[in-house]
N, C-alpha and C positions, 0 to 999 in steps of 0.2 A: 227052748232057746234060752230062756233067762238062767237056767241051771247051768247050761254050757258056758254062758258068759260069766257067770259067777266063778265057775271052776277055773276059766282062763285067767280072770282077774286075781284070783287067789294064788294061782301058780305063778303069774307074773310078779305079784307082790313078794312072794317068797324067793324067787330068783333075784329080785332087785335087792332085797334085804341082805342075801348072801354076797352079792356083788359089792355092795356098800362096805360090808365087813372086810372083804378082800381088798378093796381100794383104800381102805383106811390104813393098812399095814403094807408097806412095800415089799418086805420079805414074803408075806402071805400072797400078795398079788403075783409076784414072780414065780412063786411055787406052784400057784394054780396055773399060770401061763404054761409052765413046763408040762403040767399034766394034760393041758388041753392041746399043746402043740409040742410033743416031745422030740420031734425031728428038726425043730428049728433052732438054729443056734442062739439067736438073739435073747430069747428068754432065760436060757442057761448063762448067758454072759451076765445079764442083769441080776439073776439069782446069786450067781457067784459074787458079784460086787456087793449085794446086800449081806451075803454071808460073811464076807470079810469085814464090812463095817460092824457087824455083830460080834467079831472077835474070833471067828473060827477059820483061821488061815488055812489050816490043812484041807478042810472041807472046800474052801474057796478055790484052792489050787486044783483040786479034782473037778470042780464044776467048771472052771476055765478050761481045763483039758478036755472035758466032755464036749464044750462048745466048739473048741477047735477041731475035735474030730468030726462033729457033725458038719462043719463047714465045708468038708471036702466034697460033699454031695450037692453043694449049691452053685448056682452060676458063678462065673469067674469073678465079677465085681463083688458080689456078695461074700464069696469065699475069701477073697483077698481083704476085704474090709473087717471081716470077722476075725481073721488071723491077726491083722494088725491091732485091732482092739485087744484081743486076748494077749498078744505078746506085750503090748504096752501095759496092761494091767498085771501080768506076771513080773515084768520088769520093776514095776512100782512096788509090788509086794517084796521083791528081793531087795530093793533099795531100802524099804522100810525095815526090813530085817537086819540089814548089815550097816546101815547108815550110822556114822560115828555122831554120838550126841554128847555134849559136854555135861 
């Protein structure tokens, strides 16, 4: 019984250490969330946002489009909310790209 408990504690500690590492970096957190729940649009939206913040606009656009595609299989409210968020973010990216700056 002690050996079993020791193994459980060691596995739990290793899992916790990995999660702490993931939670420390938002981009890594959302990349992990996408791996865990690849059919949910919310992690894709958040990963796209982090990707954009890290300067990779083309990849961010692709990730936003992936989130929008996945939203079609969600209930109406969630689908509409996700599409609104994606459209807002894509419009903001377009504005950033084309805005006049002195």
